[in-house]
N, C-alpha and C positions, 0 to 999 in steps of 0.2 A: 222606577229604577231603570238605569242607563246601561245598556248592552255592551260590556268590554269584551271585543276581541281576542281571543286564544289564538297563539300560536304555538308550533312544538320546534324545539331547537333541533337541526337536524345532527348533531353530535351526541348530545346526551339523552337526548330525546324528551327531555324535560316542556310538558304548557306552561305557560306564560303569557301574560300579557301582551300585545303585541307593541307596543309603547316601551315596553322593558327589554326586548330583543334589537339584533340588528337586520336589519334586512338587505339582502344582496338581491340584485336583479338582473336577468338576461334580456335584455330589450329584443324588440322586433325584430330589429338591424341583426342579433347576435352579439351584440356587444356585451361584457357582466361589469356589472360594476356597483359602487355599496351607492344604497339609496340613502340617503342620510333624512329625506322627506317625506318618505314613505307611499308617494306616490306615483314615481316613475310607471308608464307603463311597460309591461311584460310579467314574466314569469319570474316570481320570486321564491326566496327560502329563507329561514334564519335561523339565526345562532347568538347562544349567551354573550354578554361583553364581557367574560371572562376569558383572562387570558388561557387557560386552561382548555376551553372548549375551543378557540381561536388553535390552538398549535396542533390541536387533534385530529381540527377542520384540514389544517397543511398537511401533516403527516400522511393521513389515510386520502388525501385526495377527493374530501366528500361534498364539493364542489361539483367535480364530475360526476360525480355521479347521480347530485341532484338534478343539474341541467344535463344529464344524459350526452356529455361531450366533453371534449378533453380540455382542461382550463388551465395555461399556463401560468408559472410561477408570476411571471409580471401582475398578473391580474391580483394573486395572493397580498405581494407587495404594494399593490395600488390601494388594496383595502388597509390593510395595516396601516397606511398612512394618509387614509383619508378624511382622518378626524373623526373616526369613532373612538369614543372612550371605552378602551378597555382595561376593563378592574384587574388587576395583578394581586 
């Protein structure tokens, strides 16, 4: 039986398969960006692919908490426009 990695959404705290969650990464250079491949080097956090979790992440500034630094609004806009399939 193959091991399936499980990660927890930073918004709703629901554990889920790593492949079903969206990964956002802070690179060693300090840039915060969406990780479409799941292989970008750096510290990552995961969110559900739902509009509800995305909106709560934005409203509560949960990326700032996850990465322990202020995350500008432009980063949230970049994540939204990145091609992630957000379920409505």
